[in-house]
C-alpha positions in Angstrom: -2.4 -11.3 4.4 -0.2 -13.2 6.7 -2.7 -16.3 6.4 -2.3 -16.1 2.6 1.5 -15.6 2.6 1.7 -18.6 5.0 -0.5 -20.7 2.9 1.2 -20.2 -0.4 4.6 -20.4 1.3 3.5 -23.9 2.8 2.0 -25.0 -0.7 5.5 -24.1 -2.6 7.5 -26.4 0.2 4.9 -29.1 0.0 5.3 -29.3 -3.8 9.1 -28.9 -3.7 9.1 -26.0 -5.8 11.4 -23.8 -3.7 14.0 -23.8 -6.5 11.6 -21.4 -8.5 12.3 -18.6 -5.9 16.1 -18.7 -6.5 16.5 -17.9 -10.0 15.3 -14.2 -10.1 17.5 -11.3 -11.7 19.2 -8.8 -9.5 20.9 -5.5 -10.3 22.7 -2.9 -8.5 22.9 0.8 -9.2 25.4 2.4 -6.8 26.1 6.2 -6.3 29.1 7.8 -5.0 30.6 11.4 -4.8 34.0 11.9 -6.2 36.0 13.9 -3.5 39.2 15.6 -3.7 42.1 15.0 -1.1 40.6 17.3 1.4 37.3 15.5 1.4 35.3 18.1 -0.8 33.0 17.5 -3.6 35.4 17.2 -6.9 35.3 20.3 -9.2 36.8 18.2 -12.0 34.6 16.8 -15.0 33.8 13.4 -15.2 37.0 11.6 -16.2 37.0 10.7 -20.1 38.7 7.4 -19.1 35.6 6.4 -17.7 33.9 6.7 -21.0 30.8 8.7 -22.0 28.3 9.3 -19.1 25.7 9.5 -21.8 26.2 6.0 -23.4 28.5 3.9 -21.1 25.8 1.5 -19.6 27.9 0.7 -16.5 29.5 4.0 -15.5 27.5 7.0 -15.6 26.7 10.0 -13.5 23.6 11.1 -11.5 22.6 14.7 -10.7 26.3 16.0 -10.3 29.2 15.8 -12.5 30.9 14.4 -9.4 28.4 12.0 -8.4 29.2 8.7 -10.2 26.9 6.0 -10.8 28.0 2.4 -11.2 25.3 -0.1 -12.7 25.3 -3.8 -13.0 23.1 -5.6 -15.8 20.5 -7.8 -14.6 22.3 -11.0 -13.2 21.4 -14.3 -11.4 22.9 -14.4 -8.0 23.8 -12.1 -5.2 27.6 -13.2 -5.6 27.6 -12.8 -9.2 26.0 -9.3 -9.0 28.3 -8.1 -6.2 31.3 -9.4 -8.1 30.3 -7.5 -11.2 30.0 -4.2 -9.1 33.3 -5.0 -7.5 35.0 -5.1 -11.0 33.5 -1.7 -12.0 34.8 -0.3 -8.6 38.4 -1.6 -9.5 38.0 0.0 -12.8 37.2 3.3 -11.7 39.7 3.6 -9.0 42.3 3.0 -11.5 41.2 5.9 -13.4 40.9 8.3 -10.6 43.7 10.7 -10.2 44.1 12.2 -6.6 40.5 11.6 -5.9 38.5 9.0 -3.8 34.9 7.9 -3.7 32.8 9.1 -0.9 31.6 5.9 1.3 28.7 7.2 2.7 25.1 8.3 1.3 25.2 11.8 2.9 27.5 14.0 1.2 31.0 15.1 1.8 32.1 18.7 2.5 30.3 21.1 0.2 30.9 24.8 0.3 27.2 25.8 -0.8 25.3 24.9 -3.7 27.5 27.1 -6.1 30.2 24.3 -5.3 28.1 21.4 -6.7 28.4 21.1 -10.7 25.4 19.7 -12.5 26.1 16.9 -14.7 27.2 17.5 -18.4 26.1 15.0 -21.1 27.4 16.9 -24.0 25.4 19.0 -27.0 23.3 16.2 -28.3 19.4 16.6 -27.9 19.4 13.7 -25.5 22.3 15.0 -23.5 20.9 18.6 -23.3 17.7 17.0 -22.1 19.3 15.2 -19.4 21.3 18.1 -18.3 18.4 20.5 -18.4 16.0 18.0 -16.2 18.8 18.1 -13.7 19.0 21.9 -13.7 15.3 22.0 -13.1 15.4 19.5 -10.1 17.9 22.2 -8.5 15.5 24.9 -9.0 12.7 22.9 -7.7 14.0 21.1 -4.7 17.8 22.5 -3.9 20.8 21.2 -5.4 22.2 20.0 -1.9 19.4 17.3 -1.8 20.4 16.0 -5.2 23.9 15.0 -4.3 22.5 12.6 -1.6 23.8 9.4 -2.9 22.1 5.8 -2.7 22.0 2.3 -3.7 19.2 1.0 -6.0 18.4 -2.6 -5.9 16.6 -3.9 -9.0 14.8 -7.2 -8.8 12.7 -9.7 -11.1 11.2 -12.9 -10.0 12.3 -15.5 -12.3 10.1 -16.6 -15.3 9.5 -20.2 -14.5 8.0 -19.2 -11.2 5.0 -17.4 -12.8 3.1 -20.5 -14.3 3.5 -22.4 -11.0 2.4 -19.5 -8.9 -0.7 -18.7 -11.2 -2.2 -22.0 -10.2 -2.6 -21.1 -6.7 -4.9 -18.5 -7.7 -7.8 -20.6 -9.5 -9.5 -17.9 -11.0 -6.7 -16.2 -12.4 -5.1 -17.6 -15.9 -1.2 -16.6 -16.3 -1.3 -13.5 -18.0 0.3 -10.1 -18.0 -2.6 -8.6 -16.0 -1.9 -11.6 -13.1 2.0 -10.8 -12.7 1.3 -6.8 -12.7 -1.2 -7.4 -9.9 1.3 -9.5 -8.1 4.2 -7.2 -8.5 1.9 -4.2 -7.4 0.9 -6.4 -4.1 4.8 -7.0 -3.5 5.1 -3.1 -3.9 2.5 -2.4 -1.3 4.0 -4.7 1.2 7.3 -3.1 0.6 6.1 0.4 1.2 4.2 -1.0 4.3 7.4 -2.5 5.9 10.3 -1.3 4.2 11.1 1.0 7.1 11.8 -2.0 9.4 15.0 -2.7 7.2 16.4 0.8 8.3 15.4 0.3 11.8 17.2 -2.8 12.0 20.2 -2.4 9.8 20.7 1.4 9.5 23.9 2.7 10.8 24.3 6.4 9.6 23.5 8.7 12.4 26.0 11.6 11.5 26.4 14.1 8.7 28.7 17.1 7.8 27.9 20.3 9.1 28.1 21.6 5.7 25.2 19.8 4.4 22.7 21.8 6.7 24.3 25.2 6.0 23.9 26.6 9.6 20.2 25.1 10.0 20.8 21.9 12.2 17.3 21.9 13.5 16.9 19.2 15.9 20.5 17.8 15.1 23.0 17.9 18.0 26.7 18.7 17.5 29.2 15.9 17.8 32.4 17.6 17.0 33.6 20.7 15.1 32.5 19.4 11.7 29.7 16.8 12.3 26.1 16.8 13.5 24.0 13.7 14.5 21.3 12.4 16.4 21.7 10.0 19.3 19.3 7.2 18.4 19.1 7.6 14.5 19.4 4.8 12.3 19.5 6.3 8.8 19.6 10.2 8.3 19.5 9.6 4.8 16.2 7.8 4.8 14.7 10.4 7.5 13.3 13.8 7.2 16.6 15.6 6.2 17.4 12.9 3.6 16.5 12.4 -0.1 12.6 13.0 -0.2 10.1 15.2 -2.1 8.9 17.4 0.7 6.7 19.2 -1.6 4.6 16.0 -2.3 1.9 16.7 0.1 2.0 20.6 -0.9 1.5 20.2 -4.6 -0.4 17.0 -4.3 1.3 14.4 -6.1 1.0 10.9 -5.1 1.2 7.8 -7.0 -1.6 5.3 -6.6 -0.2 1.4 -6.3 -3.7 -0.2 -6.4 -3.0 -1.3 -9.7 -0.9 -0.6 -12.8 -3.7 1.4 -14.5 -4.0 3.8 -11.5 -0.3 4.1 -11.2 0.2 5.1 -14.8 -2.7 7.3 -14.5 -1.2 9.3 -11.7 2.2 9.7 -13.2 0.6 10.6 -16.5 -1.3 13.3 -14.9 1.7 14.6 -13.2 3.9 14.8 -16.4 1.1 16.6 -18.6 -0.3 19.0 -15.9 1.3 22.3 -15.0 2.1 23.4 -11.5 1.7 27.0 -10.5 4.5 26.8 -8.1 7.0 25.6 -10.9 5.4 28.3 -13.6 7.0 31.0 -11.3 10.6 29.2 -12.1 10.2 29.8 -15.9 11.2 27.5 -18.4 13.6 29.7 -20.4 15.3 32.8 -19.2 18.0 34.9 -20.9 18.2 31.9 -23.3 19.1 29.3 -20.9 16.8 26.6 -20.2 15.9 26.4 -16.5 13.7 23.3 -16.4 12.1 20.9 -19.0 8.6 22.1 -18.3 6.6 23.6 -15.6 4.6 20.4 -14.8 4.1 18.7 -11.4 7.0 16.2 -12.8 9.4 17.0 -15.7 9.4 13.4 -16.6 8.5 10.2 -14.9 11.7 9.8 -13.1 11.1 12.7 -10.9 8.8 11.0 -8.8 10.8 9.8 -5.8 9.4 6.6 -3.8 11.2 3.9 -2.0 10.1 1.4 -4.3 9.2 1.7 -8.0 7.5 -0.9 -10.5 9.5 -0.6 -14.0 9.9 -2.0 -17.2 13.3 -1.3 -19.2 12.4 1.3 -21.8 13.4 0.8 -25.5 14.8 3.5 -27.7 14.5 6.2 -24.8 10.6 5.6 -24.7 8.7 7.1 -21.9 8.8 4.6 -18.5 4.9 5.1 -18.4 4.6 3.8 -21.9 6.8 1.0 -21.3 4.9 -0.1 -18.2 1.6 0.4 -20.3 3.0 -1.7 -23.5 4.9 -4.6 -21.5 3.9 -4.4 -17.8 5.9 -4.8 -14.8 9.1 -6.8 -15.2 
């Protein structure tokens, strides 16, 4: 792998084609909890001055009504992308009243799961589906884990890069299958070495005591309100952070060998009922508890540090978008 990487980078440099790598599209999705003046999770609804959480492409909510998600469109250049995100931030802060955005990924002060309001997207079919999906996440994994915030980094290689790069693989004509294969190779490498980023740059070794609800495990007490680990780099990406602890138990593990295998795994998960989730039920006393009893309610439920994606059109399923148009 290293020999091939070195060979390709050397060839790109020798051919003077480094500029082909500099025009990729970048997008950011930043989550932040709204907190009140006491540092507790907000109990107020999504501010109407921020627009509809269902339809605003730049400002929406994630799991909780208090968990804001700020989204940039695909843009060229890091400075341009960060500048767009900064403008969204400025607008949001101008609309908040007696609230702030929590700066850390691990949650603020939370008085138990009952104090976590699930996001409300209104009475439309799509809005109800999004709310019921989140209700299901709470029943399946617990509401506390769902208010862990994060930053999603979206990236697409520039289109002019692919015709040149395909010439380095004489047996591969430039076609969608080639691009998909290269993106999945990139995905596998990110999964293989992504931990190094948290190890070198992580700086979040402490959490609020309310998050563990009196069960600190191996965490040590730092002060009256804080637990920590002395040599931790990123608790958010560790065992107590956002993860699917049931992955090994229920047997859901996506295969990243190819686009076809990835789609096959996700399709199986969203079409196959899970006995563990059947016990939760779908509708009780007239209220939906989850969308269905399948291993995954929808594809988005599958958590991974990196996911190959294709933008959906008209609310089409992500696996259908991937099957029709490949990875972007």
